[in-house]
TITOR-629124 format. One record per residue: x, y, z of N, C-alpha, C in turn. Coordinates in steps of 0.2 Angstrom, whole numbers, always signed. Each point is the difference from the previous one (the first is absolute). Layout:
BEGIN
<pt n_east="X" n_north="Y" n_up="Z" ca_east="X" ca_north="Y" ca_up="Z" c_east="X" c_north="Y" c_up="Z"/>
...
# end
This chain:
BEGIN
<pt n_east="-162" n_north="+1018" n_up="+558" ca_east="+0" ca_north="+2" ca_up="+6" c_east="+7" c_north="+3" c_up="+2"/>
<pt n_east="+0" n_north="+6" n_up="+3" ca_east="+6" ca_north="+3" ca_up="+2" c_east="+2" c_north="-1" c_up="+8"/>
<pt n_east="+6" n_north="-2" n_up="+2" ca_east="+2" ca_north="-1" ca_up="+6" c_east="+4" c_north="+6" c_up="+3"/>
<pt n_east="-3" n_north="+3" n_up="+5" ca_east="+4" ca_north="+6" ca_up="+3" c_east="+6" c_north="-2" c_up="+3"/>
<pt n_east="+5" n_north="+5" n_up="+1" ca_east="+6" ca_north="-2" ca_up="+3" c_east="+0" c_north="+2" c_up="+8"/>
<pt n_east="-5" n_north="+4" n_up="+2" ca_east="+0" ca_north="+0" ca_up="+8" c_east="-4" c_north="-5" c_up="+3"/>
<pt n_east="+2" n_north="-3" n_up="+5" ca_east="-4" ca_north="-5" ca_up="+3" c_east="-7" c_north="+2" c_up="+3"/>
<pt n_east="-5" n_north="-5" n_up="-2" ca_east="-7" ca_north="+1" ca_up="+3" c_east="+0" c_north="-3" c_up="+7"/>
<pt n_east="-5" n_north="+1" n_up="+3" ca_east="-1" ca_north="-4" ca_up="+7" c_east="+1" c_north="-7" c_up="-1"/>
<pt n_east="-2" n_north="-3" n_up="-6" ca_east="+1" ca_north="-7" ca_up="-1" c_east="+7" c_north="-2" c_up="+0"/>
<pt n_east="+4" n_north="+4" n_up="-4" ca_east="+7" ca_north="-2" ca_up="-1" c_east="+5" c_north="+3" c_up="+4"/>
<pt n_east="-2" n_north="+5" n_up="+5" ca_east="+5" ca_north="+3" ca_up="+4" c_east="+4" c_north="-5" c_up="+4"/>
<pt n_east="-4" n_north="-5" n_up="+2" ca_east="+4" ca_north="-6" ca_up="+4" c_east="+1" c_north="-5" c_up="-6"/>
<pt n_east="+6" n_north="-2" n_up="-1" ca_east="+1" ca_north="-5" ca_up="-5" c_east="-3" c_north="-7" c_up="+1"/>
<pt n_east="-3" n_north="-3" n_up="-5" ca_east="-3" ca_north="-7" ca_up="+1" c_east="+6" c_north="-5" c_up="+2"/>
<pt n_east="-3" n_north="-5" n_up="+3" ca_east="+5" ca_north="-5" ca_up="+3" c_east="+3" c_north="-4" c_up="-6"/>
<pt n_east="+6" n_north="-2" n_up="+1" ca_east="+3" ca_north="-5" ca_up="-5" c_east="-4" c_north="-6" c_up="-1"/>
<pt n_east="+0" n_north="-2" n_up="-6" ca_east="-5" ca_north="-6" ca_up="-2" c_east="+1" c_north="-6" c_up="+5"/>
<pt n_east="+6" n_north="-1" n_up="+2" ca_east="+1" ca_north="-6" ca_up="+5" c_east="-3" c_north="+1" c_up="+6"/>
<pt n_east="+0" n_north="+7" n_up="+3" ca_east="-3" ca_north="+1" ca_up="+6" c_east="-8" c_north="+0" c_up="-1"/>
<pt n_east="-2" n_north="+2" n_up="-6" ca_east="-7" ca_north="+0" ca_up="-1" c_east="-3" c_north="-7" c_up="+0"/>
<pt n_east="+4" n_north="-5" n_up="-3" ca_east="-2" ca_north="-7" ca_up="+0" c_east="-1" c_north="-2" c_up="+7"/>
<pt n_east="+5" n_north="+1" n_up="+4" ca_east="+0" ca_north="-2" ca_up="+7" c_east="-6" c_north="+3" c_up="+4"/>
<pt n_east="-1" n_north="+6" n_up="-1" ca_east="-6" ca_north="+4" ca_up="+3" c_east="-7" c_north="-3" c_up="-2"/>
<pt n_east="-1" n_north="+0" n_up="-6" ca_east="-6" ca_north="-2" ca_up="-3" c_east="-1" c_north="-7" c_up="+1"/>
<pt n_east="+5" n_north="-4" n_up="-1" ca_east="-1" ca_north="-8" ca_up="+2" c_east="-2" c_north="-1" c_up="+7"/>
<pt n_east="+3" n_north="+4" n_up="+5" ca_east="-1" ca_north="+0" ca_up="+7" c_east="-8" c_north="+1" c_up="+1"/>
<pt n_east="-2" n_north="+6" n_up="-3" ca_east="-7" ca_north="+2" ca_up="+1" c_east="-5" c_north="-6" c_up="-2"/>
<pt n_east="+2" n_north="-3" n_up="-6" ca_east="-5" ca_north="-5" ca_up="-2" c_east="+0" c_north="-6" c_up="+5"/>
<pt n_east="+6" n_north="-1" n_up="+4" ca_east="+0" ca_north="-6" ca_up="+5" c_east="-5" c_north="+2" c_up="+6"/>
<pt n_east="-1" n_north="+6" n_up="+1" ca_east="-4" ca_north="+2" ca_up="+5" c_east="-7" c_north="+2" c_up="-2"/>
<pt n_east="-2" n_north="+2" n_up="-6" ca_east="-6" ca_north="+2" ca_up="-2" c_east="-3" c_north="-3" c_up="-6"/>
<pt n_east="-6" n_north="+0" n_up="-1" ca_east="-4" ca_north="-2" ca_up="-6" c_east="-5" c_north="+5" c_up="-1"/>
<pt n_east="-4" n_north="-1" n_up="-6" ca_east="-5" ca_north="+5" ca_up="-1" c_east="-6" c_north="-3" c_up="-1"/>
<pt n_east="-6" n_north="+4" n_up="+0" ca_east="-6" ca_north="-3" ca_up="-1" c_east="-1" c_north="-4" c_up="-6"/>
<pt n_east="+3" n_north="+3" n_up="-5" ca_east="-1" ca_north="-4" ca_up="-7" c_east="+3" c_north="-7" c_up="+1"/>
<pt n_east="+6" n_north="+0" n_up="+2" ca_east="+3" ca_north="-7" ca_up="+1" c_east="-4" c_north="-5" c_up="+5"/>
<pt n_east="-3" n_north="+3" n_up="+5" ca_east="-4" ca_north="-4" ca_up="+4" c_east="-6" c_north="-3" c_up="-4"/>
<pt n_east="-3" n_north="+5" n_up="-3" ca_east="-6" ca_north="-2" ca_up="-4" c_east="+1" c_north="-5" c_up="-5"/>
<pt n_east="+5" n_north="+1" n_up="-4" ca_east="+2" ca_north="-5" ca_up="-5" c_east="+2" c_north="-7" c_up="+3"/>
<pt n_east="+3" n_north="+0" n_up="+6" ca_east="+2" ca_north="-6" ca_up="+3" c_east="-6" c_north="-4" c_up="+2"/>
<pt n_east="-5" n_north="+4" n_up="+3" ca_east="-6" ca_north="-3" ca_up="+2" c_east="-4" c_north="-3" c_up="-6"/>
<pt n_east="+0" n_north="+3" n_up="-5" ca_east="-3" ca_north="-2" ca_up="-6" c_east="+3" c_north="-6" c_up="-3"/>
<pt n_east="+7" n_north="-1" n_up="+0" ca_east="+3" ca_north="-5" ca_up="-3" c_east="+0" c_north="-6" c_up="+5"/>
<pt n_east="-1" n_north="+0" n_up="+6" ca_east="+1" ca_north="-5" ca_up="+5" c_east="-7" c_north="-4" c_up="-1"/>
<pt n_east="+1" n_north="-7" n_up="+2" ca_east="-6" ca_north="-4" ca_up="+1" c_east="-4" c_north="+3" c_up="+5"/>
<pt n_east="-7" n_north="-1" n_up="+0" ca_east="-4" ca_north="+4" ca_up="+5" c_east="+2" c_north="-2" c_up="+7"/>
<pt n_east="+1" n_north="+5" n_up="+4" ca_east="+3" ca_north="-1" ca_up="+7" c_east="+7" c_north="-2" c_up="+1"/>
<pt n_east="+4" n_north="+0" n_up="-5" ca_east="+7" ca_north="-3" ca_up="+0" c_east="+5" c_north="+5" c_up="-2"/>
<pt n_east="+0" n_north="+6" n_up="+1" ca_east="+6" ca_north="+5" ca_up="-2" c_east="+6" c_north="-3" c_up="+4"/>
<pt n_east="+6" n_north="+3" n_up="-2" ca_east="+6" ca_north="-2" ca_up="+4" c_east="+2" c_north="+5" c_up="+5"/>
<pt n_east="-5" n_north="+3" n_up="+3" ca_east="+1" ca_north="+5" ca_up="+5" c_east="-7" c_north="+1" c_up="+4"/>
<pt n_east="+1" n_north="+3" n_up="+6" ca_east="-6" ca_north="+1" ca_up="+3" c_east="-1" c_north="+8" c_up="+1"/>
<pt n_east="-5" n_north="+2" n_up="-3" ca_east="-2" ca_north="+8" ca_up="+0" c_east="-3" c_north="+1" c_up="+7"/>
<pt n_east="+3" n_north="+5" n_up="+4" ca_east="-3" ca_north="+2" ca_up="+6" c_east="-2" c_north="+7" c_up="+0"/>
<pt n_east="-6" n_north="+1" n_up="+2" ca_east="-3" ca_north="+6" ca_up="+1" c_east="+1" c_north="+2" c_up="+7"/>
<pt n_east="+4" n_north="+5" n_up="+2" ca_east="+2" ca_north="+1" ca_up="+7" c_east="-4" c_north="+5" c_up="+3"/>
<pt n_east="-6" n_north="+2" n_up="-3" ca_east="-4" ca_north="+5" ca_up="+3" c_east="-5" c_north="-3" c_up="+5"/>
<pt n_east="-4" n_north="+4" n_up="+3" ca_east="-5" ca_north="-3" ca_up="+5" c_east="-5" c_north="-5" c_up="-3"/>
<pt n_east="-3" n_north="-4" n_up="+4" ca_east="-5" ca_north="-5" ca_up="-3" c_east="-6" c_north="+4" c_up="-3"/>
<pt n_east="-2" n_north="+6" n_up="+3" ca_east="-5" ca_north="+4" ca_up="-2" c_east="+1" c_north="+3" c_up="-7"/>
<pt n_east="+6" n_north="+2" n_up="-1" ca_east="+2" ca_north="+3" ca_up="-7" c_east="+0" c_north="-6" c_up="-5"/>
<pt n_east="+3" n_north="-5" n_up="+2" ca_east="+0" ca_north="-6" ca_up="-4" c_east="-7" c_north="-2" c_up="-2"/>
<pt n_east="-4" n_north="-1" n_up="+4" ca_east="-7" ca_north="-2" ca_up="-2" c_east="-3" c_north="+5" c_up="-5"/>
<pt n_east="+1" n_north="+7" n_up="+1" ca_east="-2" ca_north="+5" ca_up="-5" c_east="+2" c_north="-1" c_up="-7"/>
<pt n_east="+6" n_north="-3" n_up="-1" ca_east="+3" ca_north="-1" ca_up="-6" c_east="+7" c_north="-1" c_up="+0"/>
<pt n_east="+2" n_north="-5" n_up="-4" ca_east="+7" ca_north="-3" ca_up="+0" c_east="+2" c_north="-3" c_up="-6"/>
<pt n_east="+6" n_north="-1" n_up="-1" ca_east="+3" ca_north="-3" ca_up="-7" c_east="-3" c_north="-8" c_up="+1"/>
<pt n_east="-3" n_north="-2" n_up="-6" ca_east="-2" ca_north="-7" ca_up="+0" c_east="+6" c_north="-5" c_up="+1"/>
<pt n_east="-1" n_north="-4" n_up="+4" ca_east="+5" ca_north="-5" ca_up="+2" c_east="+4" c_north="+2" c_up="+6"/>
<pt n_east="-1" n_north="+6" n_up="+3" ca_east="+4" ca_north="+2" ca_up="+5" c_east="-3" c_north="-3" c_up="+7"/>
<pt n_east="+5" n_north="-1" n_up="+5" ca_east="-2" ca_north="-3" ca_up="+6" c_east="+1" c_north="+6" c_up="+5"/>
<pt n_east="-4" n_north="+1" n_up="+5" ca_east="+0" ca_north="+6" ca_up="+4" c_east="+4" c_north="-2" c_up="+6"/>
<pt n_east="+6" n_north="+3" n_up="+2" ca_east="+4" ca_north="+0" ca_up="+6" c_east="+3" c_north="+6" c_up="+1"/>
<pt n_east="-4" n_north="+4" n_up="+5" ca_east="+3" ca_north="+7" ca_up="+2" c_east="+7" c_north="+0" c_up="+2"/>
<pt n_east="+4" n_north="+5" n_up="-2" ca_east="+7" ca_north="+0" ca_up="+1" c_east="+2" c_north="-1" c_up="+8"/>
<pt n_east="-4" n_north="+2" n_up="+4" ca_east="+1" ca_north="+0" ca_up="+7" c_east="-1" c_north="-7" c_up="+3"/>
<pt n_east="-3" n_north="-5" n_up="-4" ca_east="-2" ca_north="-6" ca_up="+2" c_east="+5" c_north="-6" c_up="-3"/>
<pt n_east="+5" n_north="+3" n_up="-4" ca_east="+4" ca_north="-5" ca_up="-3" c_east="+5" c_north="-2" c_up="+5"/>
<pt n_east="-1" n_north="-6" n_up="+2" ca_east="+5" ca_north="-4" ca_up="+5" c_east="+0" c_north="-7" c_up="-3"/>
<pt n_east="+5" n_north="-4" n_up="+3" ca_east="+2" ca_north="-6" ca_up="-3" c_east="-7" c_north="-5" c_up="+1"/>
<pt n_east="-3" n_north="+1" n_up="+5" ca_east="-6" ca_north="-5" ca_up="+1" c_east="-5" c_north="+1" c_up="-5"/>
<pt n_east="-1" n_north="+6" n_up="-3" ca_east="-4" ca_north="+1" ca_up="-6" c_east="+2" c_north="-2" c_up="-7"/>
<pt n_east="+6" n_north="-3" n_up="+0" ca_east="+3" ca_north="-2" ca_up="-6" c_east="+1" c_north="-7" c_up="-1"/>
<pt n_east="-2" n_north="-4" n_up="+5" ca_east="+2" ca_north="-7" ca_up="+1" c_east="-3" c_north="-4" c_up="-6"/>
<pt n_east="-5" n_north="+2" n_up="-3" ca_east="-3" ca_north="-4" ca_up="-6" c_east="+4" c_north="+1" c_up="-6"/>
<pt n_east="+5" n_north="+5" n_up="+0" ca_east="+4" ca_north="+1" ca_up="-6" c_east="+7" c_north="-3" c_up="+0"/>
<pt n_east="+2" n_north="-3" n_up="-5" ca_east="+7" ca_north="-3" ca_up="+1" c_east="+5" c_north="+6" c_up="+0"/>
<pt n_east="+6" n_north="-1" n_up="+3" ca_east="+5" ca_north="+5" ca_up="+1" c_east="+2" c_north="+4" c_up="-6"/>
<pt n_east="+0" n_north="-4" n_up="-6" ca_east="+2" ca_north="+4" ca_up="-6" c_east="-5" c_north="+3" c_up="-3"/>
<pt n_east="-6" n_north="+1" n_up="+3" ca_east="-6" ca_north="+3" ca_up="-4" c_east="+2" c_north="+8" c_up="+0"/>
<pt n_east="-1" n_north="+2" n_up="-6" ca_east="+1" ca_north="+7" ca_up="-2" c_east="-6" c_north="+4" c_up="+2"/>
<pt n_east="+0" n_north="+5" n_up="+4" ca_east="-5" ca_north="+4" ca_up="+2" c_east="+0" c_north="+7" c_up="-4"/>
<pt n_east="-5" n_north="+2" n_up="-3" ca_east="-1" ca_north="+7" ca_up="-3" c_east="-5" c_north="+4" c_up="+4"/>
<pt n_east="+2" n_north="+5" n_up="+3" ca_east="-4" ca_north="+4" ca_up="+4" c_east="-2" c_north="+7" c_up="-3"/>
<pt n_east="-6" n_north="+2" n_up="+2" ca_east="-2" ca_north="+7" ca_up="-3" c_east="-5" c_north="+3" c_up="+6"/>
<pt n_east="-1" n_north="+6" n_up="-1" ca_east="-4" ca_north="+4" ca_up="+5" c_east="-4" c_north="+5" c_up="-5"/>
<pt n_east="-2" n_north="+5" n_up="+3" ca_east="-4" ca_north="+5" ca_up="-4" c_east="+3" c_north="+3" c_up="-6"/>
<pt n_east="+6" n_north="+2" n_up="+1" ca_east="+4" ca_north="+3" ca_up="-6" c_east="+6" c_north="+3" c_up="+2"/>
<pt n_east="+3" n_north="+5" n_up="-4" ca_east="+6" ca_north="+3" ca_up="+1" c_east="+0" c_north="+4" c_up="+6"/>
<pt n_east="-5" n_north="+2" n_up="+3" ca_east="-1" ca_north="+4" ca_up="+5" c_east="+0" c_north="-4" c_up="+7"/>
<pt n_east="+0" n_north="-6" n_up="-1" ca_east="+0" ca_north="-5" ca_up="+6" c_east="+6" c_north="-4" c_up="+1"/>
<pt n_east="+3" n_north="+0" n_up="+6" ca_east="+6" ca_north="-4" ca_up="+1" c_east="-2" c_north="-7" c_up="+3"/>
<pt n_east="-6" n_north="-2" n_up="+0" ca_east="-2" ca_north="-7" ca_up="+3" c_east="+3" c_north="-5" c_up="-4"/>
<pt n_east="+1" n_north="+0" n_up="-6" ca_east="+3" ca_north="-5" ca_up="-4" c_east="+8" c_north="+0" c_up="+2"/>
<pt n_east="+3" n_north="+5" n_up="+1" ca_east="+7" ca_north="+0" ca_up="+3" c_east="+1" c_north="-3" c_up="+6"/>
<pt n_east="-5" n_north="+2" n_up="+5" ca_east="+0" ca_north="-3" ca_up="+7" c_east="-1" c_north="-8" c_up="-1"/>
<pt n_east="-5" n_north="-2" n_up="-4" ca_east="-1" ca_north="-7" ca_up="-1" c_east="+6" c_north="-4" c_up="-3"/>
<pt n_east="+3" n_north="+3" n_up="-5" ca_east="+6" ca_north="-3" ca_up="-3" c_east="+6" c_north="+0" c_up="+5"/>
<pt n_east="+1" n_north="+5" n_up="+4" ca_east="+5" ca_north="-1" ca_up="+5" c_east="-1" c_north="-5" c_up="+5"/>
<pt n_east="-7" n_north="-1" n_up="+2" ca_east="-1" ca_north="-5" ca_up="+5" c_east="+1" c_north="-7" c_up="-3"/>
<pt n_east="-2" n_north="-1" n_up="-7" ca_east="+1" ca_north="-6" ca_up="-3" c_east="+7" c_north="-2" c_up="-1"/>
<pt n_east="+4" n_north="+5" n_up="-2" ca_east="+7" ca_north="-1" ca_up="+0" c_east="+4" c_north="-2" c_up="+6"/>
<pt n_east="-2" n_north="+4" n_up="+6" ca_east="+2" ca_north="-2" ca_up="+6" c_east="-1" c_north="-7" c_up="+2"/>
<pt n_east="-6" n_north="-3" n_up="-2" ca_east="-2" ca_north="-7" ca_up="+1" c_east="+4" c_north="-5" c_up="-5"/>
<pt n_east="+4" n_north="+3" n_up="-4" ca_east="+4" ca_north="-4" ca_up="-5" c_east="-4" c_north="-2" c_up="-6"/>
<pt n_east="-6" n_north="+3" n_up="-1" ca_east="-4" ca_north="-1" ca_up="-6" c_east="+2" c_north="+4" c_up="-6"/>
<pt n_east="+0" n_north="-3" n_up="-6" ca_east="+1" ca_north="+4" ca_up="-6" c_east="-6" c_north="+5" c_up="-2"/>
<pt n_east="+1" n_north="+6" n_up="-1" ca_east="-5" ca_north="+5" ca_up="-1" c_east="+2" c_north="+5" c_up="-5"/>
<pt n_east="-6" n_north="+2" n_up="-4" ca_east="+1" ca_north="+6" ca_up="-4" c_east="-6" c_north="+4" c_up="+1"/>
<pt n_east="+0" n_north="+7" n_up="-2" ca_east="-5" ca_north="+4" ca_up="+1" c_east="-3" c_north="+2" c_up="-7"/>
<pt n_east="-7" n_north="+0" n_up="+0" ca_east="-3" ca_north="+1" ca_up="-6" c_east="-1" c_north="+8" c_up="+0"/>
<pt n_east="+4" n_north="+3" n_up="-4" ca_east="+0" ca_north="+8" ca_up="+0" c_east="-6" c_north="+2" c_up="-3"/>
<pt n_east="-3" n_north="+6" n_up="+3" ca_east="-6" ca_north="+2" ca_up="-2" c_east="-6" c_north="-2" c_up="+4"/>
<pt n_east="+0" n_north="-6" n_up="+3" ca_east="-5" ca_north="-2" ca_up="+4" c_east="-7" c_north="+0" c_up="-3"/>
<pt n_east="-5" n_north="+1" n_up="+4" ca_east="-7" ca_north="+0" ca_up="-3" c_east="-1" c_north="+6" c_up="-5"/>
<pt n_east="+3" n_north="+6" n_up="+1" ca_east="+0" ca_north="+5" ca_up="-4" c_east="+3" c_north="-2" c_up="-7"/>
<pt n_east="+6" n_north="-3" n_up="+0" ca_east="+3" ca_north="-2" ca_up="-6" c_east="-4" c_north="-5" c_up="-4"/>
<pt n_east="-3" n_north="-5" n_up="+4" ca_east="-5" ca_north="-5" ca_up="-3" c_east="-5" c_north="+3" c_up="-4"/>
<pt n_east="-4" n_north="+5" n_up="+4" ca_east="-5" ca_north="+3" ca_up="-3" c_east="+2" c_north="+5" c_up="-6"/>
<pt n_east="+6" n_north="+3" n_up="+0" ca_east="+2" ca_north="+4" ca_up="-5" c_east="+1" c_north="-4" c_up="-7"/>
<pt n_east="+2" n_north="-6" n_up="+1" ca_east="+1" ca_north="-5" ca_up="-5" c_east="-6" c_north="-2" c_up="-3"/>
<pt n_east="-6" n_north="+1" n_up="+3" ca_east="-6" ca_north="-2" ca_up="-3" c_east="-2" c_north="-7" c_up="+2"/>
<pt n_east="+3" n_north="-3" n_up="+5" ca_east="-2" ca_north="-6" ca_up="+2" c_east="-5" c_north="+0" c_up="+5"/>
<pt n_east="-4" n_north="-5" n_up="+1" ca_east="-6" ca_north="+0" ca_up="+4" c_east="+2" c_north="-2" c_up="+7"/>
<pt n_east="-5" n_north="+1" n_up="+5" ca_east="+1" ca_north="-2" ca_up="+7" c_east="-5" c_north="-5" c_up="+1"/>
<pt n_east="+1" n_north="-3" n_up="+6" ca_east="-5" ca_north="-5" ca_up="+2" c_east="-2" c_north="+3" c_up="+7"/>
<pt n_east="-6" n_north="-2" n_up="+2" ca_east="-2" ca_north="+3" ca_up="+7" c_east="-4" c_north="-6" c_up="+3"/>
<pt n_east="+0" n_north="+0" n_up="+6" ca_east="-4" ca_north="-5" ca_up="+4" c_east="-7" c_north="+3" c_up="+2"/>
<pt n_east="-2" n_north="+6" n_up="-2" ca_east="-6" ca_north="+3" ca_up="+1" c_east="-6" c_north="-3" c_up="-3"/>
# end
């Protein structure tokens, strides 16, 4: 393979120094998880006993039509302390919505963080889940 001397659109802006990349990508992983890791975590956990709560933050109607197995429905606009009383303070919440085009998971994560709750976003949401080939559950 021959490397050209003129910069491409990829290399026109120099890559970050490795120490900066460690800080950046390490930080991302503190805020996000992905569909694969959620799936693997549910498979490895004792039935009904993962070490996090997966929140589908879409409407109840969309949740009934199809959701990630094991998810709890709590629309992002309804996330208030009174809705979280059954969960210990240290409970980690993983939130998702429709997919990358939806900011409902970001809104939910912000609400949870403002309530002092640990939270991560499942990047990809429902679309990412389906793209991985994982099945959905419905209440229909």
